[in-house]
C-alpha positions as CSV (number, residue, x, y, z in Angstrom):
1,X,0.0,-21.4,-19.6
2,X,0.3,-18.7,-16.9
3,X,-1.8,-18.0,-13.8
4,X,-3.7,-14.7,-13.2
5,X,-6.1,-13.6,-10.5
6,X,-9.5,-12.5,-11.9
7,X,-13.0,-11.7,-10.8
8,X,-16.2,-11.8,-12.9
9,X,-18.7,-10.2,-10.6
10,X,-18.9,-8.3,-7.3
11,X,-19.4,-10.0,-4.0
12,X,-17.6,-11.7,-1.1
13,X,-13.9,-12.4,-1.9
14,X,-14.0,-16.2,-1.7
15,X,-17.1,-16.3,-4.0
16,X,-15.8,-14.0,-6.8
17,X,-12.1,-14.4,-6.9
18,X,-10.5,-17.1,-9.0
19,X,-7.1,-18.1,-10.5
20,X,-7.4,-18.6,-14.3
21,X,-4.9,-20.0,-16.8
22,X,-4.1,-18.1,-19.9
23,X,-1.3,-17.6,-22.4
24,X,1.2,-15.1,-21.0
25,X,1.1,-11.6,-22.6
26,X,3.9,-10.0,-24.5
27,X,5.1,-6.4,-24.1
28,X,4.4,-3.8,-26.8
29,X,6.5,-0.8,-27.7
30,X,7.8,1.0,-24.6
31,X,6.6,-1.8,-22.3
32,X,8.3,-4.6,-20.3
33,X,7.1,-7.9,-19.1
34,X,7.8,-8.8,-15.5
35,X,7.9,-12.4,-14.3
36,X,6.2,-11.9,-10.9
37,X,7.5,-13.6,-7.8
38,X,5.5,-11.8,-5.1
39,X,2.5,-9.5,-4.8
40,X,1.7,-7.2,-1.9
41,X,-2.0,-7.2,-0.9
42,X,-3.9,-4.0,-0.1
43,X,-7.3,-3.3,1.4
44,X,-8.4,-1.4,-1.7
45,X,-8.0,-4.7,-3.7
46,X,-10.8,-6.5,-1.8
47,X,-13.0,-3.4,-1.6
48,X,-13.0,-3.3,-5.4
49,X,-14.1,-7.0,-5.4
50,X,-16.9,-6.3,-2.9
51,X,-18.9,-3.5,-4.4
52,X,-19.4,-1.7,-7.7
53,X,-19.7,1.7,-5.9
54,X,-16.1,1.3,-4.8
55,X,-14.8,-0.2,-8.0
56,X,-16.2,2.7,-10.1
57,X,-13.7,5.0,-8.4
58,X,-11.0,3.0,-10.1
59,X,-12.7,2.8,-13.5
60,X,-14.5,-0.6,-13.2
61,X,-18.2,-0.6,-13.8
62,X,-18.7,-4.2,-14.9
63,X,-15.9,-6.7,-14.3
64,X,-16.9,-9.4,-16.8
65,X,-17.5,-7.1,-19.8
66,X,-15.1,-8.9,-22.1
67,X,-15.8,-12.4,-20.7
68,X,-12.3,-12.7,-19.3
69,X,-13.0,-10.9,-16.0
70,X,-10.9,-8.2,-14.4
71,X,-7.5,-8.5,-12.9
72,X,-6.7,-7.9,-9.3
73,X,-4.1,-6.0,-7.3
74,X,-1.5,-3.3,-7.8
75,X,1.8,-4.4,-6.1
76,X,4.4,-6.7,-7.5
77,X,8.1,-7.6,-7.5
78,X,10.0,-9.9,-9.9
79,X,12.4,-10.0,-12.8
80,X,12.0,-8.6,-16.2
81,X,12.0,-11.3,-18.8
82,X,10.9,-9.5,-22.0
83,X,11.3,-5.9,-23.2
84,X,9.3,-4.2,-25.9
85,X,10.6,-2.1,-28.8
86,X,12.3,1.1,-27.8
87,X,13.0,0.2,-24.2
88,X,16.5,1.1,-23.1
89,X,16.1,1.6,-19.3
90,X,15.6,-2.1,-18.5
91,X,16.8,-5.4,-19.9
92,X,15.9,-9.0,-19.3
93,X,17.1,-10.3,-15.9
94,X,16.7,-6.9,-14.1
95,X,15.0,-7.3,-10.7
96,X,12.2,-4.7,-10.2
97,X,9.2,-3.7,-8.1
98,X,6.3,-1.6,-9.0
99,X,2.6,-1.5,-9.5
100,X,-0.1,-1.8,-12.2
101,X,-3.7,-1.3,-11.2
102,X,-6.1,-4.3,-11.9
103,X,-3.2,-6.3,-13.5
104,X,-0.6,-7.1,-10.9
105,X,-1.5,-10.5,-9.4
106,X,-0.4,-13.5,-11.4
107,X,2.7,-15.0,-13.0
108,X,3.3,-12.0,-15.4
109,X,2.5,-8.3,-15.6
110,X,3.0,-5.8,-18.4
111,X,4.1,-2.3,-17.4
112,X,5.3,0.7,-19.3
113,X,9.0,1.1,-18.8
114,X,8.6,4.9,-18.2
115,X,5.2,5.0,-16.5
116,X,4.0,8.5,-15.8
117,X,0.5,7.8,-14.4
118,X,0.3,5.3,-11.5
119,X,-3.2,4.4,-12.3
120,X,-2.9,4.1,-16.1
121,X,0.7,3.1,-16.8
122,X,1.8,1.8,-13.5
123,X,5.1,2.4,-11.8
124,X,8.4,0.5,-12.1
125,X,11.7,0.9,-10.3
126,X,14.9,-1.2,-9.9
127,X,15.0,-3.5,-6.9
128,X,18.0,-3.1,-4.7
129,X,20.0,-6.3,-4.1
130,X,19.6,-6.0,-0.4
131,X,15.8,-6.0,-0.6
132,X,14.1,-9.4,-0.8
133,X,11.2,-9.9,-3.3
134,X,8.5,-10.3,-0.6
135,X,9.4,-7.0,1.1
136,X,9.8,-5.3,-2.2
137,X,6.3,-6.4,-3.2
138,X,4.9,-4.8,0.0
139,X,6.1,-1.3,-0.9
140,X,4.5,0.2,-4.0
141,X,1.1,1.3,-2.6
142,X,2.0,1.5,1.1
143,X,5.3,3.2,0.7
144,X,4.2,5.7,-1.9
145,X,1.1,6.5,0.1
146,X,3.0,6.9,3.4
147,X,5.6,9.3,2.0
148,X,3.1,11.3,0.0
149,X,0.9,11.8,3.0
150,X,3.8,12.8,5.3
151,X,5.2,15.2,2.8
152,X,1.8,16.8,2.4
153,X,1.6,17.6,6.1
154,X,5.2,18.6,6.3
155,X,6.1,16.8,9.5
156,X,9.6,17.2,10.9
157,X,11.5,18.3,14.0
158,X,9.3,19.8,16.7
159,X,6.2,18.1,15.4
160,X,4.1,15.6,17.3
161,X,2.3,13.4,14.7
162,X,-0.7,11.2,15.3
163,X,-0.7,8.1,13.0
164,X,-3.8,5.9,13.1
165,X,-3.5,2.2,12.2
166,X,0.1,2.7,13.0
167,X,1.0,-1.0,12.7
168,X,-0.7,-1.5,9.3
169,X,0.9,-1.3,5.9
170,X,0.8,2.5,5.4
171,X,0.9,3.5,9.1
172,X,4.0,1.5,9.9
173,X,6.0,3.1,7.2
174,X,4.6,6.6,7.8
175,X,5.3,6.4,11.5
176,X,8.9,5.3,11.1
177,X,9.5,7.9,8.4
178,X,8.2,10.7,10.7
179,X,10.5,9.5,13.5
180,X,13.5,9.5,11.0
181,X,12.6,13.1,10.2
182,X,12.7,14.1,13.8
183,X,9.1,14.1,14.8
184,X,7.5,12.6,17.9
185,X,5.0,10.0,16.9
186,X,2.0,8.5,18.6
187,X,-0.1,5.8,16.9
188,X,-3.2,3.7,17.4
189,X,-2.9,0.0,17.2
190,X,-4.3,-3.2,18.7
191,X,-2.8,-4.3,21.9
192,X,-0.7,-7.1,20.4
193,X,1.2,-4.5,18.3
194,X,2.0,-2.1,21.1
195,X,5.4,-3.4,22.1
196,X,6.4,-3.6,18.5
197,X,5.5,0.0,17.9
198,X,7.5,1.0,21.0
199,X,10.6,-0.8,19.5
200,X,10.2,1.5,16.5
201,X,10.1,4.7,18.6
202,X,6.3,5.1,18.3
203,X,4.2,5.6,21.4
204,X,1.2,3.2,21.1
205,X,-2.4,4.1,21.9
206,X,-5.4,1.8,22.0
207,X,-8.4,2.3,19.7
208,X,-12.0,2.9,20.9
209,X,-13.9,5.0,23.4
210,X,-11.7,7.4,25.2
211,X,-9.3,7.8,22.3
212,X,-9.0,11.6,22.7
213,X,-8.1,11.3,26.4
214,X,-5.5,8.6,25.7
215,X,-3.9,10.7,22.9
216,X,-3.8,13.7,25.2
217,X,-2.1,11.6,27.9
218,X,0.4,10.2,25.4
219,X,1.2,13.6,23.9
220,X,0.6,16.3,26.6
221,X,2.6,18.7,24.5
222,X,-0.3,18.5,21.9
223,X,-0.6,17.2,18.4
224,X,0.6,19.3,15.4
225,X,-0.2,16.9,12.5
226,X,-2.1,13.7,11.8
227,X,-2.0,10.9,9.2
228,X,-5.3,9.0,9.2
229,X,-5.3,5.4,7.8
230,X,-8.3,4.2,9.8
231,X,-11.4,6.3,9.5
232,X,-13.7,9.0,10.9
233,X,-12.8,8.2,14.6
234,X,-9.2,9.2,14.0
235,X,-10.1,12.4,12.1
236,X,-12.5,13.4,14.9
237,X,-9.8,12.8,17.5
238,X,-7.2,14.8,15.6
239,X,-9.5,17.7,15.1
240,X,-10.6,17.6,18.8
241,X,-6.9,17.9,19.8
242,X,-6.3,21.0,17.6
243,X,-4.7,19.5,14.5
244,X,-5.6,22.0,11.6
245,X,-7.2,20.6,8.5
246,X,-4.2,21.5,6.3
247,X,-2.0,19.3,8.5
248,X,-4.3,16.3,8.6
249,X,-4.0,13.8,5.8
250,X,-6.7,11.0,5.5
251,X,-6.8,8.1,3.2
252,X,-9.7,6.4,5.0
253,X,-12.2,9.2,5.6
254,X,-11.9,11.7,2.8
255,X,-14.5,14.4,3.0
256,X,-15.3,13.7,6.7
257,X,-15.5,17.1,8.4
258,X,-13.6,18.6,5.5
259,X,-10.6,16.3,5.8
260,X,-8.8,15.5,2.6
261,X,-5.7,13.5,1.7
262,X,-3.2,12.3,-0.9
263,X,-1.9,8.8,-1.4
264,X,-0.3,6.4,-3.9
265,X,-1.5,8.1,-7.1
266,X,0.0,11.5,-6.1
267,X,3.4,10.2,-5.1
268,X,6.4,10.9,-7.3
269,X,9.0,8.4,-8.5
270,X,11.5,10.3,-6.4
271,X,9.4,9.7,-3.3
272,X,9.1,6.0,-4.2
273,X,12.8,5.7,-4.7
274,X,13.4,7.3,-1.3
275,X,11.2,4.8,0.5
276,X,12.7,1.8,-1.4
277,X,16.2,3.0,-0.4
278,X,15.3,3.5,3.3
279,X,13.8,0.0,3.5
280,X,16.7,-1.6,1.6
281,X,19.2,0.2,4.0
282,X,17.3,-1.1,7.1
283,X,16.3,2.4,8.2
284,X,12.6,1.4,7.9
285,X,11.2,-2.0,8.9
286,X,8.4,-3.5,6.9
287,X,7.2,-6.7,8.7
288,X,5.5,-9.4,6.6
289,X,2.7,-10.9,8.8
290,X,2.0,-13.8,6.4
291,X,2.9,-15.2,3.0
292,X,0.4,-17.2,1.0
293,X,0.8,-19.1,-2.3
294,X,-1.1,-17.7,-5.2
295,X,-3.6,-20.7,-5.1
296,X,-4.6,-19.5,-1.6
297,X,-5.1,-15.8,-2.7
298,X,-8.7,-15.7,-1.5
299,X,-7.6,-16.9,2.0
300,X,-4.9,-14.3,2.0
301,X,-7.4,-11.5,1.4
302,X,-9.7,-12.9,4.0
303,X,-6.8,-12.7,6.5
304,X,-6.3,-9.1,5.5
305,X,-10.0,-8.3,5.9
306,X,-9.9,-9.3,9.5
307,X,-7.9,-6.1,10.2
308,X,-5.2,-5.3,12.7
309,X,-2.5,-6.9,10.5
310,X,1.1,-6.1,11.4
311,X,2.7,-4.7,8.3
312,X,1.8,-6.6,5.1
313,X,0.4,-9.8,3.7
314,X,2.1,-11.1,0.6
315,X,1.1,-13.7,-2.1
316,X,3.9,-15.5,-3.9
317,X,3.9,-17.2,-7.3
318,X,7.3,-18.9,-7.1
């Protein structure tokens, strides 16, 4: 029997999340089965658990409709151990990372070998040897979101970019990528993460009242672009400092004062491959704040829910 994360109703994480034991699935034509070793956790995962209104955005209206509950998570890394008919790109033993919405967390996940829709088919890419499984599992949602957002605003040499939640999963990748592309970066973070951001070439700024003044002091030359991963406060500050809407990408406050944004679903496989390569080469650091065994998944999510996490939290099945 294999283990899988499931939820049967909406509510607080510890009350609705469970680990169930089922026969492992087998891949159909064009699919592969991945023996999962690690899962990256994302805030969207627990938001789906908490409320139907959020889950409906991802196609879930009633989690227990079939009696088996609904799967959890998107990010995974592991080794392929079965391939379906017609698959030629992968073979058993290949190390991979990728994502599959509502199916990722557990001992096995089925993914289309040539996924074209991140939400429906998932995404799958070869894992470089230099990349460990825990870090690999941290990349699918955050890495794809970060590069899609940065490419949308077109940040590069001469730009000063404001990144909110700059020590979090998306922000820490987006900030470093902007620095690599020649931009000056300022980012909000809790005080405990300020020195770490400085070590990455990002100027840290505290959250809270007076944010606009602190950003102005940190970037007297002015802001030219912004990547919001935190919420309305960050959008307001960016607009107050003259960032035009078309150079402001938000994943946390879409619609607020007209702000819009792209993220994981809009990223291409080429963008994903670029992020994976940069992390594997050591050009971008992705810190893992904590690693939990699968049996403590609810505790891992509760840790993530406290906020101000440095990098990522990972659950492991091995």
